[in-house]
mmCIF file of the C-alpha atoms, coordinates in Angstrom:
data_MODEL
# 
_entry.id   MODEL 
# 
loop_
_atom_site.group_PDB 
_atom_site.id 
_atom_site.type_symbol 
_atom_site.label_atom_id 
_atom_site.label_alt_id 
_atom_site.label_comp_id 
_atom_site.label_asym_id 
_atom_site.label_entity_id 
_atom_site.label_seq_id 
_atom_site.pdbx_PDB_ins_code 
_atom_site.Cartn_x 
_atom_site.Cartn_y 
_atom_site.Cartn_z 
_atom_site.occupancy 
_atom_site.B_iso_or_equiv 
_atom_site.pdbx_formal_charge 
_atom_site.auth_seq_id 
_atom_site.auth_comp_id 
_atom_site.auth_asym_id 
_atom_site.auth_atom_id 
_atom_site.pdbx_PDB_model_num 
ATOM 1   C CA . MET A 1 1   ? 53.742 -40.094 149.117 1.00 0.00 ? 1   MET A CA 1 
ATOM 2   C CA . SER A 1 2   ? 52.376 -42.067 145.862 1.00 0.00 ? 2   SER A CA 1 
ATOM 3   C CA . ASP A 1 3   ? 48.816 -42.039 144.851 1.00 0.00 ? 3   ASP A CA 1 
ATOM 4   C CA . LEU A 1 4   ? 49.559 -45.396 142.125 1.00 0.00 ? 4   LEU A CA 1 
ATOM 5   C CA . VAL A 1 5   ? 46.925 -47.894 142.765 1.00 0.00 ? 5   VAL A CA 1 
ATOM 6   C CA . PRO A 1 6   ? 47.303 -51.633 142.164 1.00 0.00 ? 6   PRO A CA 1 
ATOM 7   C CA . HIS A 1 7   ? 45.181 -52.141 138.486 1.00 0.00 ? 7   HIS A CA 1 
ATOM 8   C CA . THR A 1 8   ? 42.730 -54.864 139.060 1.00 0.00 ? 8   THR A CA 1 
ATOM 9   C CA . GLY A 1 9   ? 42.516 -55.369 135.244 1.00 0.00 ? 9   GLY A CA 1 
ATOM 10  C CA . GLY A 1 10  ? 40.093 -54.351 132.816 1.00 0.00 ? 10  GLY A CA 1 
ATOM 11  C CA . VAL A 1 11  ? 39.728 -56.158 129.354 1.00 0.00 ? 11  VAL A CA 1 
ATOM 12  C CA . ALA A 1 12  ? 39.726 -59.895 130.239 1.00 0.00 ? 12  ALA A CA 1 
ATOM 13  C CA . SER A 1 13  ? 42.434 -61.991 129.054 1.00 0.00 ? 13  SER A CA 1 
ATOM 14  C CA . VAL A 1 14  ? 41.798 -64.243 125.695 1.00 0.00 ? 14  VAL A CA 1 
ATOM 15  C CA . PRO A 1 15  ? 42.238 -67.679 126.206 1.00 0.00 ? 15  PRO A CA 1 
ATOM 16  C CA . ALA A 1 16  ? 45.018 -69.731 124.183 1.00 0.00 ? 16  ALA A CA 1 
ATOM 17  C CA . ASP A 1 17  ? 42.746 -71.943 122.900 1.00 0.00 ? 17  ASP A CA 1 
ATOM 18  C CA . ASP A 1 18  ? 42.888 -74.150 119.514 1.00 0.00 ? 18  ASP A CA 1 
ATOM 19  C CA . ASP A 1 19  ? 39.686 -72.728 118.145 1.00 0.00 ? 19  ASP A CA 1 
ATOM 20  C CA . ASN A 1 20  ? 41.061 -71.569 114.568 1.00 0.00 ? 20  ASN A CA 1 
ATOM 21  C CA . ARG A 1 21  ? 37.969 -70.515 112.762 1.00 0.00 ? 21  ARG A CA 1 
ATOM 22  C CA . TYR A 1 22  ? 37.993 -67.684 110.672 1.00 0.00 ? 22  TYR A CA 1 
ATOM 23  C CA . LYS A 1 23  ? 35.415 -65.553 113.259 1.00 0.00 ? 23  LYS A CA 1 
ATOM 24  C CA . ALA A 1 24  ? 37.257 -67.273 116.342 1.00 0.00 ? 24  ALA A CA 1 
ATOM 25  C CA . VAL A 1 25  ? 40.489 -65.690 115.464 1.00 0.00 ? 25  VAL A CA 1 
ATOM 26  C CA . GLN A 1 26  ? 39.430 -62.366 114.569 1.00 0.00 ? 26  GLN A CA 1 
ATOM 27  C CA . ALA A 1 27  ? 37.234 -61.903 117.508 1.00 0.00 ? 27  ALA A CA 1 
ATOM 28  C CA . LYS A 1 28  ? 40.983 -63.174 119.557 1.00 0.00 ? 28  LYS A CA 1 
ATOM 29  C CA . LEU A 1 29  ? 42.661 -60.401 117.607 1.00 0.00 ? 29  LEU A CA 1 
ATOM 30  C CA . SER A 1 30  ? 40.178 -57.918 118.374 1.00 0.00 ? 30  SER A CA 1 
ATOM 31  C CA . LYS A 1 31  ? 40.477 -58.510 122.255 1.00 0.00 ? 31  LYS A CA 1 
ATOM 32  C CA . LEU A 1 32  ? 44.035 -57.931 121.636 1.00 0.00 ? 32  LEU A CA 1 
ATOM 33  C CA . GLY A 1 33  ? 43.870 -54.901 119.883 1.00 0.00 ? 33  GLY A CA 1 
ATOM 34  C CA . ALA A 1 34  ? 41.502 -53.549 122.885 1.00 0.00 ? 34  ALA A CA 1 
ATOM 35  C CA . ALA A 1 35  ? 43.729 -54.896 125.765 1.00 0.00 ? 35  ALA A CA 1 
ATOM 36  C CA . MET A 1 36  ? 46.609 -52.919 124.064 1.00 0.00 ? 36  MET A CA 1 
ATOM 37  C CA . ASP A 1 37  ? 45.023 -50.133 123.269 1.00 0.00 ? 37  ASP A CA 1 
ATOM 38  C CA . ASP A 1 38  ? 43.966 -49.819 126.744 1.00 0.00 ? 38  ASP A CA 1 
ATOM 39  C CA . ALA A 1 39  ? 47.519 -50.835 128.220 1.00 0.00 ? 39  ALA A CA 1 
ATOM 40  C CA . VAL A 1 40  ? 48.842 -47.742 125.535 1.00 0.00 ? 40  VAL A CA 1 
ATOM 41  C CA . LEU A 1 41  ? 46.608 -45.057 128.211 1.00 0.00 ? 41  LEU A CA 1 
ATOM 42  C CA . GLU A 1 42  ? 47.218 -46.497 131.001 1.00 0.00 ? 42  GLU A CA 1 
ATOM 43  C CA . LEU A 1 43  ? 50.990 -46.450 130.442 1.00 0.00 ? 43  LEU A CA 1 
ATOM 44  C CA . GLU A 1 44  ? 50.981 -42.767 129.089 1.00 0.00 ? 44  GLU A CA 1 
ATOM 45  C CA . ALA A 1 45  ? 49.130 -41.996 132.542 1.00 0.00 ? 45  ALA A CA 1 
ATOM 46  C CA . LEU A 1 46  ? 51.737 -43.968 134.199 1.00 0.00 ? 46  LEU A CA 1 
ATOM 47  C CA . ARG A 1 47  ? 54.357 -42.046 132.131 1.00 0.00 ? 47  ARG A CA 1 
ATOM 48  C CA . ARG A 1 48  ? 52.975 -38.402 133.168 1.00 0.00 ? 48  ARG A CA 1 
ATOM 49  C CA . ASP A 1 49  ? 52.765 -39.159 136.780 1.00 0.00 ? 49  ASP A CA 1 
ATOM 50  C CA . MET A 1 50  ? 56.035 -40.570 137.164 1.00 0.00 ? 50  MET A CA 1 
ATOM 51  C CA . LYS A 1 51  ? 57.417 -37.257 135.337 1.00 0.00 ? 51  LYS A CA 1 
ATOM 52  C CA . ALA A 1 52  ? 54.972 -35.157 137.676 1.00 0.00 ? 52  ALA A CA 1 
ATOM 53  C CA . ASN A 1 53  ? 56.324 -36.726 140.988 1.00 0.00 ? 53  ASN A CA 1 
ATOM 54  C CA . ALA A 1 54  ? 59.932 -36.470 139.691 1.00 0.00 ? 54  ALA A CA 1 
ATOM 55  C CA . ALA A 1 55  ? 59.703 -32.464 138.936 1.00 0.00 ? 55  ALA A CA 1 
ATOM 56  C CA . ARG A 1 56  ? 57.725 -32.693 142.581 1.00 0.00 ? 56  ARG A CA 1 
ATOM 57  C CA . THR A 1 57  ? 60.581 -35.023 144.218 1.00 0.00 ? 57  THR A CA 1 
ATOM 58  C CA . LEU A 1 58  ? 62.944 -32.348 142.724 1.00 0.00 ? 58  LEU A CA 1 
ATOM 59  C CA . THR A 1 59  ? 61.010 -29.446 144.393 1.00 0.00 ? 59  THR A CA 1 
ATOM 60  C CA . VAL A 1 60  ? 60.913 -31.180 147.750 1.00 0.00 ? 60  VAL A CA 1 
ATOM 61  C CA . ALA A 1 61  ? 65.065 -31.621 147.398 1.00 0.00 ? 61  ALA A CA 1 
ATOM 62  C CA . GLY A 1 62  ? 65.099 -28.061 147.013 1.00 0.00 ? 62  GLY A CA 1 
ATOM 63  C CA . ASP A 1 63  ? 62.812 -27.022 149.762 1.00 0.00 ? 63  ASP A CA 1 
ATOM 64  C CA . ILE A 1 64  ? 65.311 -29.131 152.232 1.00 0.00 ? 64  ILE A CA 1 
ATOM 65  C CA . GLU A 1 65  ? 68.489 -27.846 150.952 1.00 0.00 ? 65  GLU A CA 1 
ATOM 66  C CA . HIS A 1 66  ? 66.809 -24.272 151.614 1.00 0.00 ? 66  HIS A CA 1 
ATOM 67  C CA . ALA A 1 67  ? 65.965 -25.968 155.051 1.00 0.00 ? 67  ALA A CA 1 
ATOM 68  C CA . ASP A 1 68  ? 69.388 -26.165 156.041 1.00 0.00 ? 68  ASP A CA 1 
ATOM 69  C CA . LEU A 1 69  ? 68.638 -29.837 156.571 1.00 0.00 ? 69  LEU A CA 1 
ATOM 70  C CA . ASP A 1 70  ? 71.031 -32.576 156.403 1.00 0.00 ? 70  ASP A CA 1 
ATOM 71  C CA . PRO A 1 71  ? 72.875 -32.671 153.199 1.00 0.00 ? 71  PRO A CA 1 
ATOM 72  C CA . LEU A 1 72  ? 72.140 -36.346 153.191 1.00 0.00 ? 72  LEU A CA 1 
ATOM 73  C CA . PHE A 1 73  ? 68.465 -35.926 152.714 1.00 0.00 ? 73  PHE A CA 1 
ATOM 74  C CA . VAL A 1 74  ? 68.788 -33.563 149.618 1.00 0.00 ? 74  VAL A CA 1 
ATOM 75  C CA . VAL A 1 75  ? 71.683 -36.199 147.935 1.00 0.00 ? 75  VAL A CA 1 
ATOM 76  C CA . ALA A 1 76  ? 68.587 -38.804 148.550 1.00 0.00 ? 76  ALA A CA 1 
ATOM 77  C CA . THR A 1 77  ? 65.656 -37.048 147.027 1.00 0.00 ? 77  THR A CA 1 
ATOM 78  C CA . ASN A 1 78  ? 67.827 -35.748 144.100 1.00 0.00 ? 78  ASN A CA 1 
ATOM 79  C CA . GLU A 1 79  ? 68.885 -39.485 143.420 1.00 0.00 ? 79  GLU A CA 1 
ATOM 80  C CA . VAL A 1 80  ? 64.697 -40.594 143.916 1.00 0.00 ? 80  VAL A CA 1 
ATOM 81  C CA . SER A 1 81  ? 63.955 -37.111 141.168 1.00 0.00 ? 81  SER A CA 1 
ATOM 82  C CA . VAL A 1 82  ? 66.598 -38.651 139.003 1.00 0.00 ? 82  VAL A CA 1 
ATOM 83  C CA . ALA A 1 83  ? 65.409 -42.479 139.645 1.00 0.00 ? 83  ALA A CA 1 
ATOM 84  C CA . LEU A 1 84  ? 61.762 -41.341 138.531 1.00 0.00 ? 84  LEU A CA 1 
ATOM 85  C CA . GLY A 1 85  ? 62.683 -39.563 135.756 1.00 0.00 ? 85  GLY A CA 1 
ATOM 86  C CA . GLY A 1 86  ? 64.754 -42.826 134.162 1.00 0.00 ? 86  GLY A CA 1 
ATOM 87  C CA . ALA A 1 87  ? 61.814 -44.773 135.024 1.00 0.00 ? 87  ALA A CA 1 
ATOM 88  C CA . ALA A 1 88  ? 59.295 -42.332 133.113 1.00 0.00 ? 88  ALA A CA 1 
ATOM 89  C CA . ILE A 1 89  ? 62.047 -42.693 130.182 1.00 0.00 ? 89  ILE A CA 1 
ATOM 90  C CA . GLU A 1 90  ? 61.595 -46.249 130.292 1.00 0.00 ? 90  GLU A CA 1 
ATOM 91  C CA . VAL A 1 91  ? 57.717 -46.545 130.639 1.00 0.00 ? 91  VAL A CA 1 
ATOM 92  C CA . LYS A 1 92  ? 57.925 -44.168 127.223 1.00 0.00 ? 92  LYS A CA 1 
ATOM 93  C CA . ASN A 1 93  ? 60.103 -47.208 125.341 1.00 0.00 ? 93  ASN A CA 1 
ATOM 94  C CA . LEU A 1 94  ? 57.010 -49.405 126.677 1.00 0.00 ? 94  LEU A CA 1 
ATOM 95  C CA . ASN A 1 95  ? 54.371 -47.273 125.605 1.00 0.00 ? 95  ASN A CA 1 
ATOM 96  C CA . ASP A 1 96  ? 56.036 -46.845 122.391 1.00 0.00 ? 96  ASP A CA 1 
ATOM 97  C CA . THR A 1 97  ? 56.134 -50.912 122.199 1.00 0.00 ? 97  THR A CA 1 
ATOM 98  C CA . ALA A 1 98  ? 52.636 -50.733 123.065 1.00 0.00 ? 98  ALA A CA 1 
ATOM 99  C CA . GLU A 1 99  ? 51.691 -48.982 120.163 1.00 0.00 ? 99  GLU A CA 1 
ATOM 100 C CA . GLU A 1 100 ? 53.881 -50.842 118.119 1.00 0.00 ? 100 GLU A CA 1 
ATOM 101 C CA . VAL A 1 101 ? 51.619 -53.896 118.966 1.00 0.00 ? 101 VAL A CA 1 
ATOM 102 C CA . VAL A 1 102 ? 48.727 -52.146 118.442 1.00 0.00 ? 102 VAL A CA 1 
ATOM 103 C CA . ASP A 1 103 ? 49.400 -51.927 114.907 1.00 0.00 ? 103 ASP A CA 1 
ATOM 104 C CA . LEU A 1 104 ? 50.590 -54.806 114.081 1.00 0.00 ? 104 LEU A CA 1 
ATOM 105 C CA . THR A 1 105 ? 47.489 -56.653 115.381 1.00 0.00 ? 105 THR A CA 1 
ATOM 106 C CA . HIS A 1 106 ? 45.292 -54.090 113.530 1.00 0.00 ? 106 HIS A CA 1 
ATOM 107 C CA . GLN A 1 107 ? 47.150 -55.261 110.542 1.00 0.00 ? 107 GLN A CA 1 
ATOM 108 C CA . ALA A 1 108 ? 47.437 -58.827 111.173 1.00 0.00 ? 108 ALA A CA 1 
ATOM 109 C CA . LYS A 1 109 ? 43.454 -58.419 111.796 1.00 0.00 ? 109 LYS A CA 1 
ATOM 110 C CA . ARG A 1 110 ? 43.038 -56.936 108.485 1.00 0.00 ? 110 ARG A CA 1 
ATOM 111 C CA . THR A 1 111 ? 45.141 -59.474 107.010 1.00 0.00 ? 111 THR A CA 1 
ATOM 112 C CA . HIS A 1 112 ? 43.544 -62.591 108.129 1.00 0.00 ? 112 HIS A CA 1 
ATOM 113 C CA . SER A 1 113 ? 40.511 -60.977 106.973 1.00 0.00 ? 113 SER A CA 1 
ATOM 114 C CA . LYS A 1 114 ? 41.834 -60.564 103.525 1.00 0.00 ? 114 LYS A CA 1 
ATOM 115 C CA . LEU A 1 115 ? 42.873 -63.920 103.158 1.00 0.00 ? 115 LEU A CA 1 
ATOM 116 C CA . TYR A 1 116 ? 39.892 -65.572 104.547 1.00 0.00 ? 116 TYR A CA 1 
ATOM 117 C CA . GLY A 1 117 ? 36.966 -63.756 104.803 1.00 0.00 ? 117 GLY A CA 1 
ATOM 118 C CA . ALA A 1 118 ? 35.801 -64.408 101.550 1.00 0.00 ? 118 ALA A CA 1 
ATOM 119 C CA . LEU A 1 119 ? 36.082 -68.177 102.234 1.00 0.00 ? 119 LEU A CA 1 
ATOM 120 C CA . ASP A 1 120 ? 34.334 -67.977 105.214 1.00 0.00 ? 120 ASP A CA 1 
ATOM 121 C CA . ASP A 1 121 ? 31.372 -66.129 103.890 1.00 0.00 ? 121 ASP A CA 1 
ATOM 122 C CA . ILE A 1 122 ? 31.608 -68.708 101.558 1.00 0.00 ? 122 ILE A CA 1 
ATOM 123 C CA . ARG A 1 123 ? 31.675 -71.687 103.783 1.00 0.00 ? 123 ARG A CA 1 
ATOM 124 C CA . SER A 1 124 ? 29.418 -70.297 106.474 1.00 0.00 ? 124 SER A CA 1 
ATOM 125 C CA . ASN A 1 125 ? 26.311 -69.214 103.950 1.00 0.00 ? 125 ASN A CA 1 
ATOM 126 C CA . ARG A 1 126 ? 26.447 -72.939 102.196 1.00 0.00 ? 126 ARG A CA 1 
ATOM 127 C CA . ARG A 1 127 ? 23.815 -75.456 103.310 1.00 0.00 ? 127 ARG A CA 1 
ATOM 128 C CA . ALA A 1 128 ? 26.230 -78.396 102.560 1.00 0.00 ? 128 ALA A CA 1 
ATOM 129 C CA . LYS A 1 129 ? 28.452 -79.620 105.220 1.00 0.00 ? 129 LYS A CA 1 
ATOM 130 C CA . THR A 1 130 ? 31.682 -79.012 104.129 1.00 0.00 ? 130 THR A CA 1 
ATOM 131 C CA . PRO A 1 131 ? 34.922 -81.430 105.327 1.00 0.00 ? 131 PRO A CA 1 
ATOM 132 C CA . ARG A 1 132 ? 37.385 -79.686 107.868 1.00 0.00 ? 132 ARG A CA 1 
ATOM 133 C CA . PRO A 1 133 ? 40.581 -78.835 106.619 1.00 0.00 ? 133 PRO A CA 1 
ATOM 134 C CA . GLY A 1 134 ? 42.968 -81.500 106.134 1.00 0.00 ? 134 GLY A CA 1 
ATOM 135 C CA . PHE A 1 135 ? 40.584 -83.866 105.512 1.00 0.00 ? 135 PHE A CA 1 
ATOM 136 C CA . PHE A 1 136 ? 41.554 -84.376 101.926 1.00 0.00 ? 136 PHE A CA 1 
ATOM 137 C CA . ASN A 1 137 ? 45.472 -84.962 102.937 1.00 0.00 ? 137 ASN A CA 1 
ATOM 138 C CA . ARG A 1 138 ? 44.688 -88.435 104.253 1.00 0.00 ? 138 ARG A CA 1 
# 
């Protein structure tokens, strides 16, 4: 029997709103990065568990064969072991993709900061109110 438990959540999802202020975008990118970091850790744990379950199932198949039970059960148990091994490989691929998303999120945050950080400092530290973007395009 598997000891997998449904995931009830960790990091709160980031709402898709139209708040595109500098600090709001930076906060959203930070939340996305944190959520993806958590996902990478959980996927790695899942892969390890699946791999261990595949090995355990293979051992059980051998035990069933040595106990002279119906070969049908040996074949079925071996198929489960192979399926778990294949699923572990696919979870590894998903984990690699999640790691890539983490890297791209951190890169996007750095690039956003490089492009707009100084402008936000100027606008935030000014006493006079500044027009919204697009005001002069009328």
